[in-house]
C-alpha positions in Angstrom: -15.8 -78.5 0.1 -12.6 -80.0 -0.2 -9.2 -78.3 0.8 -8.2 -79.3 -2.8 -10.9 -77.0 -4.3 -10.8 -74.3 -1.5 -7.1 -73.6 -2.4 -7.8 -73.6 -5.9 -10.5 -71.3 -5.5 -7.9 -68.9 -3.8 -5.6 -69.4 -6.2 -7.7 -68.1 -8.7 -9.4 -64.8 -6.6 -5.1 -64.0 -6.5 -4.7 -64.4 -10.4 -7.2 -62.3 -11.3 -5.8 -59.7 -8.9 -3.3 -59.6 -9.7 -4.7 -58.7 -13.5 -7.0 -56.5 -12.7 -4.6 -54.4 -10.4 -4.8 -51.4 -13.1 -8.3 -51.4 -13.8 -9.3 -51.2 -9.7 -12.5 -49.5 -10.5 -13.7 -52.8 -12.6 -17.2 -54.8 -11.6 -16.2 -58.0 -11.4 -19.6 -59.9 -9.7 -17.6 -61.7 -6.6 -14.3 -60.7 -6.2 -14.9 -56.4 -6.3 -14.9 -56.7 -2.5 -11.5 -58.7 -2.4 -9.4 -56.5 -5.0 -10.3 -53.5 -4.0 -9.4 -54.5 -0.2 -6.0 -55.1 -1.7 -5.3 -52.1 -3.7 -6.1 -50.0 -1.2 -3.2 -51.4 1.0 -0.6 -50.5 -2.5 -1.8 -46.6 -2.3 1.1 -44.5 -1.4 0.9 -42.6 1.9 0.4 -38.8 0.9 2.8 -36.7 2.5 2.1 -33.2 4.3 4.6 -30.5 3.1 5.3 -28.7 7.1 4.0 -25.2 7.0 6.7 -22.5 6.7 7.2 -20.7 9.3 7.6 -16.8 10.1 9.6 -15.7 13.2 9.4 -12.1 15.4 9.6 -11.4 18.7 6.9 -11.8 21.3 5.8 -9.5 23.3 4.9 -6.2 23.2 4.5 -5.6 18.7 4.7 -2.6 17.2 3.4 -1.5 13.5 6.9 -2.4 11.5 6.8 -6.7 12.2 3.1 -6.7 12.1 3.4 -5.1 8.8 6.4 -7.3 7.6 4.0 -10.3 8.8 1.3 -9.3 6.9 3.3 -8.3 3.7 5.0 -11.9 3.6 1.6 -13.5 4.1 0.7 -12.1 1.1 3.1 -14.2 -1.0 2.0 -18.4 -2.2 5.2 -19.2 -0.4 3.9 -18.2 3.3 0.5 -17.9 2.5 -0.2 -20.4 5.2 3.1 -20.0 6.7 3.1 -20.2 10.7 3.6 -17.1 12.4 6.0 -17.8 15.9 6.9 -14.9 18.1 9.3 -15.3 20.1 12.7 -14.8 21.5 13.9 -18.1 21.9 16.7 -18.1 19.3 16.5 -22.1 19.3 13.0 -21.5 17.9 14.0 -18.7 15.7 16.3 -20.4 14.0 13.5 -23.7 12.9 11.7 -20.2 11.0 12.6 -19.8 7.3 12.0 -16.2 7.7 12.9 -14.0 10.5 11.7 -10.4 11.6 12.1 -8.0 13.4 14.0 -9.9 16.0 17.8 -11.8 16.0 20.2 -8.7 15.7 20.5 -9.8 12.4 20.6 -8.1 8.6 21.4 -11.3 6.1 19.2 -11.6 3.2 20.7 -14.4 1.5 19.3 -16.2 5.0 16.2 -14.8 4.8 17.1 -12.3 8.6 15.7 -8.6 8.5 16.3 -7.3 12.1 17.1 -3.3 12.0 18.0 -3.2 15.7 21.7 -4.3 16.2 23.8 -1.4 16.3 25.8 -2.5 12.9 22.7 -1.3 10.9 22.2 2.1 9.4 20.9 0.9 5.8 17.7 2.8 3.9 16.2 2.6 0.6 19.2 4.7 -0.8 22.0 2.5 0.3 21.1 -0.7 -0.2 19.1 0.5 -3.9 20.8 2.1 -6.7 18.1 4.2 -7.9 16.1 5.1 -4.6 16.1 8.8 -2.5 14.8 7.7 0.8 17.6 8.4 3.4 15.0 7.3 6.3 16.7 4.6 8.5 14.9 1.3 7.8 13.3 -1.1 9.8 11.2 -4.4 9.7 8.7 -3.2 7.5 10.8 -1.5 5.0 13.6 -4.5 4.8 10.6 -7.0 4.0 8.8 -4.2 1.2 12.7 -3.7 -0.3 13.5 -7.7 -0.5 10.1 -8.5 -1.3 7.7 -5.0 -2.1 7.8 -5.7 -6.2 6.3 -9.9 -5.8 4.4 -8.8 -2.8 3.1 -5.8 -5.7 2.9 -8.2 -8.4 0.8 -10.7 -6.4 -1.9 -8.0 -5.6 -2.0 -6.3 -8.6 -2.3 -9.4 -10.5 1.1 -7.5 -12.6 4.8 -7.8 -13.4 7.1 -7.1 -11.2 8.9 -5.2 -13.6 5.9 -3.8 -15.5 5.7 0.4 -15.0 2.8 0.3 -13.0 4.6 -2.1 -10.8 7.6 0.5 -10.0 5.8 3.9 -9.7 3.3 2.7 -7.5 6.4 0.4 -6.0 7.5 3.7 -5.1 4.1 6.0 -4.5 3.9 3.2 -1.4 7.2 3.5 0.2 6.7 7.7 0.1 3.3 7.5 1.6 3.0 4.5 3.6 5.8 2.7 4.7 8.4 5.2 5.1 6.9 6.7 7.9 6.0 3.6 9.5 10.2 3.1 9.1 10.8 6.3 10.7 8.5 6.1 13.7 9.6 2.8 14.5 13.5 4.2 14.8 12.3 7.0 16.4 13.1 9.3 13.2 11.6 12.7 14.3 9.2 14.3 10.9 11.1 18.1 11.4 14.0 19.3 13.5 11.7 21.9 15.6 8.9 21.2 18.3 5.6 20.2 16.8 3.4 22.8 17.5 0.6 19.5 18.0 0.7 15.9 18.7 0.1 13.3 16.2 -1.5 9.9 17.3 -3.9 8.7 15.4 -1.8 7.5 12.6 -1.1 3.6 11.6 1.7 3.1 14.5 -0.2 4.3 17.2 -3.3 2.8 16.0 -1.4 -0.5 16.2 0.8 0.3 19.5 -2.6 0.9 21.1 -4.0 -2.5 20.1 -1.1 -4.1 22.3 -3.3 -4.9 26.4 -2.8 -2.3 29.3 -0.5 -2.8 31.8 -3.3 -3.8 34.4 -5.3 -6.0 32.1 -4.3 -9.8 33.3 -6.7 -11.5 30.8 -5.8 -10.4 27.7 -4.5 -12.7 24.8 -1.9 -10.7 23.3 -1.9 -13.1 20.3 -4.9 -12.4 19.6 -4.3 -8.8 19.9 -1.3 -9.3 17.3 -3.8 -10.7 15.0 -6.0 -7.8 15.1 -3.4 -5.7 14.9 -2.8 -7.7 11.5 -5.8 -7.5 10.1 -6.4 -3.7 10.8 -2.4 -3.1 9.5 -3.3 -5.6 6.2 -6.4 -3.9 5.2 -5.1 -0.1 5.4 -2.0 -1.8 3.2 -4.0 -3.3 1.0 -6.2 0.3 0.1 -3.8 2.2 -0.4 -1.8 -0.2 -2.9 -5.6 -0.5 -4.5 -5.9 3.3 -3.8 -2.5 4.5 -6.2 -3.5 1.3 -8.8 -7.0 2.2 -9.8 -7.9 5.9 -8.8 -4.4 7.6 -8.2 -2.6 6.0 -11.7 -5.5 7.1 -14.2 -5.7 10.8 -13.3 -2.3 11.0 -14.5 -3.6 11.1 -18.2 -6.5 13.3 -17.3 -3.7 16.1 -15.6 -1.2 15.2 -18.5 -4.4 16.5 -20.7 -4.8 19.5 -18.9 -0.9 20.5 -18.7 -1.1 20.1 -22.7 -4.0 22.5 -23.4 -3.2 24.8 -20.9 -2.0 27.4 -23.5 -5.9 27.1 -24.6 -7.1 28.5 -21.0 -4.9 31.5 -20.9 -1.8 32.3 -22.6 -0.1 33.2 -19.2 -0.3 29.3 -19.3 -0.3 29.2 -15.6 -4.1 27.6 -15.5 -5.0 23.9 -15.8 -8.7 23.1 -16.4 -9.3 19.6 -15.1 -12.3 17.5 -17.6 -13.9 16.2 -13.8 -13.1 16.9 -10.6 -12.6 14.9 -7.4 -9.9 13.5 -8.9 -6.2 13.7 -7.6 -4.2 15.3 -9.4 -1.8 17.3 -7.2 1.4 15.0 -7.0 0.8 14.3 -11.1 0.5 17.9 -11.2 4.3 18.0 -9.5 5.7 14.9 -11.4 5.0 16.1 -14.7 6.1 19.6 -14.2 9.6 18.6 -13.7 9.4 15.9 -16.5 8.1 18.0 -19.4 10.7 20.7 -17.5 7.9 23.1 -17.6 9.3 26.3 -16.6 6.6 29.0 -15.4 4.8 27.2 -12.6 1.3 26.5 -13.1 -0.8 28.3 -10.0 -3.7 27.4 -10.3 -6.6 24.1 -11.3 -9.6 24.8 -12.2 -12.8 22.1 -11.6 -15.7 20.9 -10.8 -17.5 19.9 -8.4 -20.2 18.0 -7.0 -23.3 20.0 -6.7 -21.8 21.4 -10.4 -20.6 23.7 -9.9 -16.7 25.6 -10.5 -13.8 25.8 -8.3 -10.1 27.3 -8.6 -7.7 26.1 -6.0 -4.2 27.2 -5.7 -0.7 24.9 -6.4 0.9 24.5 -3.3 4.8 25.5 -3.0 5.4 21.4 -2.8 3.2 18.5 -2.1 2.8 18.4 1.4 2.9 22.1 2.2 0.4 24.8 2.9 1.6 27.7 1.3 0.8 28.6 -2.2 2.0 29.2 -5.4 0.1 32.1 -5.7 -2.6 32.6 -3.1 -6.4 34.7 -3.7 -6.1 37.7 -3.2 -6.8 38.4 0.1 -9.6 41.1 -0.5 -11.3 38.3 -1.2 -10.4 35.8 1.7 -13.9 34.8 4.0 -16.4 36.5 2.5 -19.6 35.0 0.2 -21.7 34.7 -2.0 -23.3 38.4 -3.8 -20.7 40.5 -0.6 -17.7 38.6 -3.4 -19.0 39.0 -6.5 -19.4 43.2 -5.1 -15.6 42.8 -3.9 -14.3 40.6 -6.9 -16.6 42.5 -10.1 -16.7 38.9 -11.0 -20.6 37.2 -10.9 -21.4 34.7 -9.6 -18.4 33.9 -6.7 -19.5 31.8 -4.1 -16.8 31.5 -1.1 -13.1 32.1 -1.3 -11.7 30.0 2.4 -9.9 32.2 4.9 -6.4 31.0 4.0 -7.4 31.9 1.0 -5.9 28.4 -0.9 -9.8 27.6 -2.7 -12.4 29.3 -4.1 -15.7 28.9 -6.2 -18.0 30.3 -8.6 -21.2 29.2 -10.0 -19.4 29.2 -13.3 -15.9 28.5 -15.5 -16.1 31.3 -16.8 -16.6 32.7 -13.3 -13.4 31.1 -11.7 -11.2 31.8 -14.9 -12.0 35.4 -14.1 -10.6 34.9 -10.0 -7.9 33.5 -11.7 -7.4 36.1 -14.1 -7.3 38.8 -12.0 -5.4 37.4 -9.4 -2.1 36.8 -11.7 -2.7 40.4 -12.9 -2.7 41.8 -9.8 0.2 40.1 -8.4 1.8 41.0 -12.1 1.3 44.5 -11.2 2.9 44.8 -7.6 6.4 43.0 -9.4 
């Protein structure tokens, strides 16, 4: 083949290549391989977006920063973030968000430490409408600034939806605040406790740290295990309030509306079914509806199809009742209890007087009425 023919053939191929670049998958016999090779060179190089970094301290870990890291990773932007555990300030400066280390609280720079002497913030000082005065830990700070986003992401709701707002408060009051208080060394009561509490979430996280004499332990693996434990419990609590606790409110509200049909005193509620959480809703609704005469008893069915009578406590977290069942009934069962009370079908009354049982609705209602009647006579 002459030199002229070779040059001409190469030139023709080049012209065809330029013409069909926009149509990379078009098949042209004899030139497809050439075209494919040429266009591969023109493909843009994909740039990998660098992962965000969450910074926290190394060494012994605690429940607050473990939970803070987990909550942040529930957000899309931090889902795949690396967790950098260090006290090296130069490394912490490279992190996109830093929790529980650095001696700085600066939300505009995503710095959330609470150990510095100047830090005295609580939910009540940083938000206008919140009542909680417990000093915040890194968990509380992350929840304060990101909590509505986190809940909306988990529950698939809007940040400003009523359900998001309600669950935000419940999760703080019944989950986060405890962690804030323990990490800041705030006692639950002023007097010496009667017994030790060593199985709370903060304690369980603390137990996951390596023993002092375990030189083979991998503390980073332990930290990840702690995140799993804390994360599962956090998600379980959030979903409980969304799927179980909140729907029960309507049932309690219906019972309150119908209470005078049960007894003219208005102090006895009958729930349409048992097994759902009613105490929080009862206290909230009493306040919202401005009920002057406090409700004393709640009646509901148990898993055996029998009926229970339960006393309403003086506070949500109290073991003291507004009006306990009669003292002479307490600790007695079955026929003996029916004979003492004069009410057929009795099953039991607890030794503390906070709950009792009867085979029928009429039976527990009679137990409630008789206790109310005797109480009014003693006044």
